[in-house]
Residue, then its C-alpha position, 0 to 999 in steps of 0.5 A: v499499500v501507498n498514500r493516496e497521492n502517490p501515483l504508482e497504481n502497480i508494483g512488479i514482484d522485482q520492483a517491490r523485492q528492490v524496494f523493500t530490501g532498499r535497493t530502490r531508494l527514491w521514487s523517481e526510480l518507479d516513475a512515481g514522483f519524487g523523494a525517498i521511500q520510506v518502507i514500512t513493516r511489521e515485526a518479524g514473525v508475524g502473518v502477513r510479513n511472512a507472506l510478503q516474505q514468501a511472495v516477495m523477498g525470499r531470503r533477503r532481509f528488509t532494508p535497516t531503513a525500514i520503520v517497523l511498527p507493531g500492528n496493522r493499524e500503525i502502518l495503515e495510518e503511517v503510510a495514510a500520514d506519509p506521502l513517501a511511505i510504502g507498506f503492506l497490509p492484509a486486505s481487510w485493512l484497506d480503506d480509503r486512507v491508502k492506495a493498494l497497489t496492484l501487484e504484477g498487475m493483479s488486484h487483491d480483489w482476484v483473492a476475493l474472487n477466488v481467481p487463482g494466481y495472486p502472488a501474495v496470499l496469507p492462507l488460513f488453517f484450522v486444524t484440530p486432532d482426528d478426535p477434538s474435543p466437544e468444544a473443539a469440535a462445535l468450534r471447527d463445525f462453526v467455522a465450517g458452516e454457513a454461519g462461520a463462512a459468512l463471518l470470515t468472508g465479511r471480515y477477511g474476504l475469504p472467498g472459500y474454506a476446506s471442510p472438516 
């Protein structure tokens, strides 16, 4: 995600890798205005950062000049306030204060439409033992049922789920 005022609309995986590692340091290198790029990231080990790490970064490290924030709300607010910032958020956190870039020409909406190929997806898994406790079985059944699916789809934009 970038600030609403940023002219950038799309970023390729290689470009994103260069930005998040600090090899691309100026917005002008992306034909997206002027000024130094400010990378905003979550702390290591967080699911959304892990998804970006797998999809974009590989074994490369984030730029040491990145601002590391403790939550998605903080990233949203920082990117909204800083016209030079770039960060990443789960689609469920997007609002009109920031602009979601397409990645390799694909919108995050492709995930919600269940179109395969979007390169940065954070899967959710619900795992129980073969013989779960009654409480765990009830929760599993709720999550896999219509009410649970509606809740997950409404909150996270998840189009499908695996049955137990």
